ZAZA-693085 format. One record per residue (C-alpha): x, y, z; chain; residue in one letter; residue number from 0. Coordinates in pm, 1 decimal, always signed. Layout:
! residues N
<x->X; y->Y; z->Z; ch->A; aa->A; i->NUM>
...
! end
This chain:
! residues 227
<x->+1283.3; y->-2417.0; z->-1006.3; ch->A; aa->M; i->0>
<x->+1202.6; y->-2325.7; z->-1369.9; ch->A; aa->T; i->1>
<x->+995.4; y->-2592.0; z->-1524.8; ch->A; aa->P; i->2>
<x->+1132.8; y->-2750.2; z->-1851.7; ch->A; aa->P; i->3>
<x->+953.1; y->-2654.6; z->-2175.2; ch->A; aa->P; i->4>
<x->+616.1; y->-2820.9; z->-2219.7; ch->A; aa->R; i->5>
<x->+417.4; y->-2922.4; z->-2529.1; ch->A; aa->T; i->6>
<x->+98.6; y->-2826.3; z->-2357.8; ch->A; aa->S; i->7>
<x->-38.8; y->-2801.5; z->-2010.0; ch->A; aa->S; i->8>
<x->-335.6; y->-2718.8; z->-1779.9; ch->A; aa->S; i->9>
<x->-491.6; y->-2785.6; z->-1443.0; ch->A; aa->A; i->10>
<x->-644.6; y->-3137.0; z->-1419.0; ch->A; aa->P; i->11>
<x->-1007.6; y->-3150.7; z->-1518.0; ch->A; aa->R; i->12>
<x->-1259.9; y->-3439.4; z->-1506.1; ch->A; aa->P; i->13>
<x->-1295.5; y->-3643.5; z->-1822.3; ch->A; aa->S; i->14>
<x->-1571.8; y->-3501.2; z->-2044.3; ch->A; aa->G; i->15>
<x->-1701.9; y->-3623.6; z->-2382.3; ch->A; aa->S; i->16>
<x->-1457.6; y->-3828.2; z->-2577.9; ch->A; aa->R; i->17>
<x->-1371.1; y->-3855.2; z->-2944.3; ch->A; aa->S; i->18>
<x->-1475.3; y->-4160.4; z->-3144.4; ch->A; aa->T; i->19>
<x->-1194.8; y->-4386.6; z->-3270.4; ch->A; aa->A; i->20>
<x->-1216.8; y->-4548.5; z->-3615.3; ch->A; aa->H; i->21>
<x->-1074.1; y->-4886.6; z->-3680.2; ch->A; aa->A; i->22>
<x->-1055.4; y->-4831.4; z->-4060.9; ch->A; aa->A; i->23>
<x->-742.4; y->-4697.4; z->-4223.8; ch->A; aa->P; i->24>
<x->-701.8; y->-4321.0; z->-4224.8; ch->A; aa->P; i->25>
<x->-738.8; y->-4097.8; z->-4535.0; ch->A; aa->A; i->26>
<x->-494.2; y->-4153.8; z->-4822.9; ch->A; aa->P; i->27>
<x->-324.6; y->-3816.6; z->-4736.5; ch->A; aa->T; i->28>
<x->-242.7; y->-3950.8; z->-4388.0; ch->A; aa->A; i->29>
<x->-126.0; y->-4284.8; z->-4520.6; ch->A; aa->R; i->30>
<x->+97.2; y->-4116.2; z->-4774.0; ch->A; aa->S; i->31>
<x->+304.0; y->-3955.6; z->-4493.5; ch->A; aa->V; i->32>
<x->+317.1; y->-4267.5; z->-4282.3; ch->A; aa->G; i->33>
<x->+43.3; y->-4206.2; z->-4031.6; ch->A; aa->L; i->34>
<x->-170.5; y->-4484.7; z->-3908.7; ch->A; aa->V; i->35>
<x->-473.4; y->-4511.5; z->-3688.3; ch->A; aa->D; i->36>
<x->-382.9; y->-4637.0; z->-3336.1; ch->A; aa->I; i->37>
<x->-666.8; y->-4877.0; z->-3347.9; ch->A; aa->R; i->38>
<x->-497.3; y->-5065.5; z->-3626.1; ch->A; aa->T; i->39>
<x->-183.9; y->-5091.7; z->-3406.9; ch->A; aa->V; i->40>
<x->-342.9; y->-5145.6; z->-3065.5; ch->A; aa->V; i->41>
<x->-703.0; y->-5262.7; z->-3129.6; ch->A; aa->P; i->42>
<x->-806.0; y->-5234.1; z->-2757.2; ch->A; aa->D; i->43>
<x->-657.7; y->-4882.5; z->-2713.6; ch->A; aa->A; i->44>
<x->-893.0; y->-4640.1; z->-2533.7; ch->A; aa->I; i->45>
<x->-899.8; y->-4318.7; z->-2728.9; ch->A; aa->V; i->46>
<x->-985.7; y->-4009.2; z->-2520.8; ch->A; aa->D; i->47>
<x->-860.1; y->-3721.4; z->-2739.4; ch->A; aa->L; i->48>
<x->-895.5; y->-3432.1; z->-2504.0; ch->A; aa->R; i->49>
<x->-843.6; y->-3174.9; z->-2773.6; ch->A; aa->Y; i->50>
<x->-1152.3; y->-3302.0; z->-2954.2; ch->A; aa->A; i->51>
<x->-1347.0; y->-3169.8; z->-2660.6; ch->A; aa->T; i->52>
<x->-1334.7; y->-2847.1; z->-2445.1; ch->A; aa->S; i->53>
<x->-1197.9; y->-3054.4; z->-2156.7; ch->A; aa->N; i->54>
<x->-843.8; y->-2935.1; z->-2201.9; ch->A; aa->N; i->55>
<x->-620.1; y->-2647.6; z->-2087.4; ch->A; aa->F; i->56>
<x->-744.5; y->-2409.4; z->-2374.4; ch->A; aa->T; i->57>
<x->-1120.8; y->-2460.1; z->-2290.2; ch->A; aa->G; i->58>
<x->-1171.8; y->-2490.4; z->-2663.9; ch->A; aa->E; i->59>
<x->-1238.2; y->-2786.4; z->-2898.2; ch->A; aa->R; i->60>
<x->-923.7; y->-2792.3; z->-3121.2; ch->A; aa->L; i->61>
<x->-985.5; y->-3115.3; z->-3309.6; ch->A; aa->Y; i->62>
<x->-1300.2; y->-3217.7; z->-3502.9; ch->A; aa->P; i->63>
<x->-1554.3; y->-3443.9; z->-3339.6; ch->A; aa->V; i->64>
<x->-1464.6; y->-3796.4; z->-3434.1; ch->A; aa->G; i->65>
<x->-1089.5; y->-3712.9; z->-3471.6; ch->A; aa->A; i->66>
<x->-856.2; y->-4004.5; z->-3501.2; ch->A; aa->R; i->67>
<x->-555.6; y->-4088.3; z->-3296.9; ch->A; aa->C; i->68>
<x->-290.4; y->-4109.8; z->-3567.0; ch->A; aa->L; i->69>
<x->+71.3; y->-4205.0; z->-3504.2; ch->A; aa->V; i->70>
<x->+361.6; y->-4233.9; z->-3738.2; ch->A; aa->H; i->71>
<x->+426.8; y->-4586.4; z->-3849.8; ch->A; aa->E; i->72>
<x->+775.7; y->-4584.3; z->-3678.3; ch->A; aa->T; i->73>
<x->+584.8; y->-4586.8; z->-3343.5; ch->A; aa->M; i->74>
<x->+369.0; y->-4887.2; z->-3421.6; ch->A; aa->A; i->75>
<x->+610.4; y->-5176.6; z->-3320.6; ch->A; aa->P; i->76>
<x->+700.5; y->-5011.5; z->-2985.9; ch->A; aa->G; i->77>
<x->+334.1; y->-4934.7; z->-2905.3; ch->A; aa->L; i->78>
<x->+239.7; y->-5290.0; z->-2978.7; ch->A; aa->R; i->79>
<x->+513.0; y->-5417.4; z->-2738.3; ch->A; aa->V; i->80>
<x->+402.3; y->-5169.8; z->-2471.7; ch->A; aa->A; i->81>
<x->+31.6; y->-5262.8; z->-2509.2; ch->A; aa->A; i->82>
<x->+108.9; y->-5633.3; z->-2499.5; ch->A; aa->D; i->83>
<x->+303.2; y->-5604.8; z->-2177.4; ch->A; aa->R; i->84>
<x->+32.8; y->-5397.3; z->-2010.5; ch->A; aa->L; i->85>
<x->-244.2; y->-5622.4; z->-2131.1; ch->A; aa->R; i->86>
<x->-86.3; y->-5926.6; z->-1972.6; ch->A; aa->R; i->87>
<x->-85.7; y->-5742.5; z->-1642.8; ch->A; aa->D; i->88>
<x->-450.1; y->-5637.6; z->-1679.0; ch->A; aa->G; i->89>
<x->-404.8; y->-5278.8; z->-1809.3; ch->A; aa->Y; i->90>
<x->-490.0; y->-5084.3; z->-2123.8; ch->A; aa->L; i->91>
<x->-337.3; y->-4773.6; z->-2281.9; ch->A; aa->L; i->92>
<x->-543.6; y->-4461.2; z->-2284.0; ch->A; aa->V; i->93>
<x->-448.8; y->-4212.3; z->-2553.1; ch->A; aa->F; i->94>
<x->-501.1; y->-3845.9; z->-2473.8; ch->A; aa->W; i->95>
<x->-311.2; y->-3701.0; z->-2777.1; ch->A; aa->D; i->96>
<x->-134.6; y->-3835.6; z->-3082.2; ch->A; aa->C; i->97>
<x->-58.8; y->-3653.7; z->-3408.6; ch->A; aa->Y; i->98>
<x->-133.4; y->-3283.2; z->-3368.8; ch->A; aa->R; i->99>
<x->-179.4; y->-3058.3; z->-3675.3; ch->A; aa->P; i->100>
<x->+45.2; y->-2753.5; z->-3690.0; ch->A; aa->H; i->101>
<x->-249.8; y->-2507.8; z->-3686.4; ch->A; aa->P; i->102>
<x->-358.8; y->-2659.0; z->-3353.0; ch->A; aa->V; i->103>
<x->-8.0; y->-2599.9; z->-3208.9; ch->A; aa->Q; i->104>
<x->-30.0; y->-2236.4; z->-3331.0; ch->A; aa->V; i->105>
<x->-370.8; y->-2191.9; z->-3157.2; ch->A; aa->R; i->106>
<x->-232.2; y->-2338.0; z->-2829.9; ch->A; aa->M; i->107>
<x->+51.8; y->-2096.1; z->-2837.5; ch->A; aa->F; i->108>
<x->-187.6; y->-1810.0; z->-2901.6; ch->A; aa->E; i->109>
<x->-375.7; y->-1900.9; z->-2592.3; ch->A; aa->I; i->110>
<x->-79.7; y->-1967.8; z->-2374.5; ch->A; aa->V; i->111>
<x->+214.7; y->-1788.7; z->-2533.7; ch->A; aa->P; i->112>
<x->+474.6; y->-1916.0; z->-2280.8; ch->A; aa->D; i->113>
<x->+736.3; y->-2159.2; z->-2420.7; ch->A; aa->P; i->114>
<x->+788.6; y->-2291.6; z->-2070.4; ch->A; aa->N; i->115>
<x->+438.5; y->-2454.7; z->-2099.6; ch->A; aa->W; i->116>
<x->+351.9; y->-2473.0; z->-2464.3; ch->A; aa->V; i->117>
<x->+606.2; y->-2550.2; z->-2748.6; ch->A; aa->A; i->118>
<x->+652.6; y->-2248.4; z->-2971.3; ch->A; aa->R; i->119>
<x->+537.5; y->-2335.8; z->-3323.4; ch->A; aa->P; i->120>
<x->+823.8; y->-2337.6; z->-3572.9; ch->A; aa->G; i->121>
<x->+896.5; y->-2405.5; z->-3937.1; ch->A; aa->P; i->122>
<x->+957.1; y->-2773.8; z->-3884.0; ch->A; aa->L; i->123>
<x->+738.0; y->-3046.0; z->-3729.9; ch->A; aa->A; i->124>
<x->+866.3; y->-3244.3; z->-3424.2; ch->A; aa->R; i->125>
<x->+700.7; y->-3458.6; z->-3151.7; ch->A; aa->S; i->126>
<x->+316.3; y->-3448.8; z->-3177.5; ch->A; aa->H; i->127>
<x->+328.5; y->-3241.8; z->-3493.5; ch->A; aa->E; i->128>
<x->+532.5; y->-3518.2; z->-3671.0; ch->A; aa->A; i->129>
<x->+304.7; y->-3794.0; z->-3522.6; ch->A; aa->G; i->130>
<x->+604.7; y->-3930.6; z->-3330.1; ch->A; aa->R; i->131>
<x->+489.3; y->-3858.5; z->-2971.3; ch->A; aa->S; i->132>
<x->+184.7; y->-3961.1; z->-2773.8; ch->A; aa->V; i->133>
<x->+23.1; y->-3855.2; z->-2448.3; ch->A; aa->D; i->134>
<x->-99.7; y->-4164.7; z->-2263.5; ch->A; aa->V; i->135>
<x->-208.4; y->-4303.8; z->-1926.0; ch->A; aa->T; i->136>
<x->-335.9; y->-4640.2; z->-1801.5; ch->A; aa->L; i->137>
<x->-675.2; y->-4789.8; z->-1734.6; ch->A; aa->A; i->138>
<x->-774.9; y->-5124.7; z->-1585.9; ch->A; aa->Y; i->139>
<x->-883.4; y->-5377.5; z->-1846.6; ch->A; aa->A; i->140>
<x->-1155.2; y->-5506.5; z->-1613.9; ch->A; aa->D; i->141>
<x->-1473.3; y->-5297.5; z->-1659.4; ch->A; aa->T; i->142>
<x->-1619.6; y->-5433.5; z->-1339.0; ch->A; aa->G; i->143>
<x->-1420.5; y->-5200.6; z->-1116.3; ch->A; aa->R; i->144>
<x->-1585.6; y->-4899.2; z->-945.3; ch->A; aa->S; i->145>
<x->-1436.3; y->-4557.8; z->-945.8; ch->A; aa->C; i->146>
<x->-1531.2; y->-4181.7; z->-953.6; ch->A; aa->D; i->147>
<x->-1689.6; y->-4062.0; z->-1267.5; ch->A; aa->A; i->148>
<x->-1393.2; y->-3844.0; z->-1338.0; ch->A; aa->A; i->149>
<x->-1175.8; y->-4155.9; z->-1353.6; ch->A; aa->Q; i->150>
<x->-1398.5; y->-4351.5; z->-1584.8; ch->A; aa->R; i->151>
<x->-1330.9; y->-4359.6; z->-1958.5; ch->A; aa->V; i->152>
<x->-1531.0; y->-4577.4; z->-2195.2; ch->A; aa->H; i->153>
<x->-1637.6; y->-4804.6; z->-1911.5; ch->A; aa->G; i->154>
<x->-1290.3; y->-4847.7; z->-1768.8; ch->A; aa->H; i->155>
<x->-1131.2; y->-4697.1; z->-1461.9; ch->A; aa->C; i->156>
<x->-808.0; y->-4498.2; z->-1503.8; ch->A; aa->R; i->157>
<x->-525.2; y->-4560.3; z->-1265.1; ch->A; aa->L; i->158>
<x->-429.0; y->-4292.3; z->-1030.1; ch->A; aa->T; i->159>
<x->-124.0; y->-4101.9; z->-1159.5; ch->A; aa->M; i->160>
<x->-92.6; y->-3812.1; z->-918.7; ch->A; aa->G; i->161>
<x->-214.1; y->-3540.5; z->-1158.4; ch->A; aa->T; i->162>
<x->-454.7; y->-3511.1; z->-1444.8; ch->A; aa->G; i->163>
<x->-358.8; y->-3442.8; z->-1805.9; ch->A; aa->F; i->164>
<x->-180.7; y->-3115.1; z->-1886.4; ch->A; aa->D; i->165>
<x->-105.4; y->-3022.8; z->-1531.4; ch->A; aa->D; i->166>
<x->+105.3; y->-2708.1; z->-1474.7; ch->A; aa->F; i->167>
<x->+260.0; y->-2806.5; z->-1142.9; ch->A; aa->T; i->168>
<x->+591.7; y->-2980.0; z->-1048.4; ch->A; aa->A; i->169>
<x->+382.0; y->-3291.6; z->-963.5; ch->A; aa->K; i->170>
<x->+355.1; y->-3351.7; z->-1338.1; ch->A; aa->A; i->171>
<x->+725.3; y->-3415.4; z->-1378.0; ch->A; aa->Y; i->172>
<x->+779.2; y->-3778.6; z->-1480.3; ch->A; aa->A; i->173>
<x->+986.5; y->-3865.1; z->-1174.7; ch->A; aa->Y; i->174>
<x->+820.3; y->-3634.1; z->-925.2; ch->A; aa->A; i->175>
<x->+794.2; y->-3763.8; z->-573.3; ch->A; aa->T; i->176>
<x->+676.8; y->-3457.4; z->-365.6; ch->A; aa->S; i->177>
<x->+301.5; y->-3457.9; z->-342.6; ch->A; aa->G; i->178>
<x->+274.6; y->-3777.0; z->-550.7; ch->A; aa->V; i->179>
<x->+151.1; y->-4080.5; z->-366.5; ch->A; aa->S; i->180>
<x->+347.7; y->-4401.3; z->-366.0; ch->A; aa->S; i->181>
<x->+67.6; y->-4567.7; z->-564.8; ch->A; aa->A; i->182>
<x->+79.5; y->-4295.6; z->-836.4; ch->A; aa->A; i->183>
<x->+465.2; y->-4323.4; z->-852.8; ch->A; aa->Q; i->184>
<x->+433.6; y->-4697.1; z->-902.1; ch->A; aa->A; i->185>
<x->+176.0; y->-4658.2; z->-1176.8; ch->A; aa->N; i->186>
<x->+395.1; y->-4401.2; z->-1358.8; ch->A; aa->R; i->187>
<x->+684.6; y->-4647.8; z->-1329.4; ch->A; aa->A; i->188>
<x->+466.0; y->-4921.5; z->-1471.2; ch->A; aa->R; i->189>
<x->+372.8; y->-4708.3; z->-1769.9; ch->A; aa->L; i->190>
<x->+731.1; y->-4600.8; z->-1829.4; ch->A; aa->R; i->191>
<x->+853.7; y->-4967.3; z->-1807.2; ch->A; aa->S; i->192>
<x->+614.6; y->-5087.5; z->-2071.9; ch->A; aa->A; i->193>
<x->+679.3; y->-4795.5; z->-2304.9; ch->A; aa->M; i->194>
<x->+1062.1; y->-4827.5; z->-2262.3; ch->A; aa->N; i->195>
<x->+1027.3; y->-5195.1; z->-2354.2; ch->A; aa->A; i->196>
<x->+897.3; y->-5070.4; z->-2690.1; ch->A; aa->G; i->197>
<x->+1178.6; y->-4807.8; z->-2729.8; ch->A; aa->G; i->198>
<x->+947.2; y->-4526.0; z->-2647.3; ch->A; aa->I; i->199>
<x->+1080.3; y->-4280.1; z->-2381.5; ch->A; aa->T; i->200>
<x->+917.8; y->-4047.5; z->-2134.0; ch->A; aa->V; i->201>
<x->+964.1; y->-3664.8; z->-2151.2; ch->A; aa->Y; i->202>
<x->+1086.9; y->-3573.6; z->-1801.5; ch->A; aa->S; i->203>
<x->+849.0; y->-3275.3; z->-1776.5; ch->A; aa->G; i->204>
<x->+535.9; y->-3462.6; z->-1822.8; ch->A; aa->E; i->205>
<x->+462.1; y->-3822.1; z->-1705.6; ch->A; aa->W; i->206>
<x->+217.3; y->-3872.8; z->-1978.5; ch->A; aa->W; i->207>
<x->+428.9; y->-3764.8; z->-2277.7; ch->A; aa->H; i->208>
<x->+622.8; y->-4019.4; z->-2463.4; ch->A; aa->F; i->209>
<x->+857.4; y->-3982.3; z->-2761.0; ch->A; aa->D; i->210>
<x->+907.9; y->-4243.3; z->-3030.8; ch->A; aa->G; i->211>
<x->+1204.6; y->-4279.1; z->-3258.6; ch->A; aa->P; i->212>
<x->+1309.3; y->-3950.5; z->-3429.9; ch->A; aa->G; i->213>
<x->+1066.0; y->-3741.7; z->-3230.5; ch->A; aa->A; i->214>
<x->+1315.0; y->-3459.6; z->-3186.1; ch->A; aa->K; i->215>
<x->+1414.4; y->-3440.3; z->-3556.8; ch->A; aa->V; i->216>
<x->+1265.2; y->-3153.0; z->-3750.3; ch->A; aa->G; i->217>
<x->+1061.2; y->-3252.6; z->-4053.4; ch->A; aa->R; i->218>
<x->+819.4; y->-3076.3; z->-4294.9; ch->A; aa->P; i->219>
<x->+476.2; y->-3017.3; z->-4144.3; ch->A; aa->H; i->220>
<x->+226.9; y->-3286.1; z->-4238.3; ch->A; aa->L; i->221>
<x->-99.6; y->-3089.5; z->-4242.9; ch->A; aa->N; i->222>
<x->-327.9; y->-3398.6; z->-4289.0; ch->A; aa->V; i->223>
<x->-687.3; y->-3422.5; z->-4150.6; ch->A; aa->P; i->224>
<x->-766.4; y->-3602.5; z->-3837.9; ch->A; aa->L; i->225>
<x->-1091.8; y->-3745.2; z->-3966.3; ch->A; aa->G; i->226>
! end
């Protein structure tokens, strides 16, 4: 079976160093195009931007240290709804990627020039490049749990999801069952349900990738800093 096009991918890796989130508003250039810091939308969000480290499929740090998780303001209401639902059940959202500058997408395609796995850069911004998609997973809100070091992020334990971030295999498909434990399937469903409640939909090729309103509409590239 030919896998559907991906925005990015890689074999799962243990979590490495993580980017630092800022609670303050982003730079005026970001605000002028409607981008907001996720911590102003979901204050308890766990920000683990993998492309701000070398712990990603490229093996390179593509974002600056201390990069922000920026999302378009149209995603804010839905993400609040999702986070509220999950919080009531004892879970937190972990953000692996948010707004992605166009030059980063270009670099990803240079490293893996296969549109089946990495979206081909184009003249218009969509999805991550427009700040209208996020890559997320779940963690337990309770920091008292024990888990492997690879599953721990900012003192919290991530839930099992069946694969790591940017996985190349069919197990990464949102509704995959073969090779995916029943616990992982249930956790994926829990994440989808919360995001769907906020009007944010999963991409069938990656269980962690969710699209907000208008994510598939082409728009001018934003080209704003992540700092």
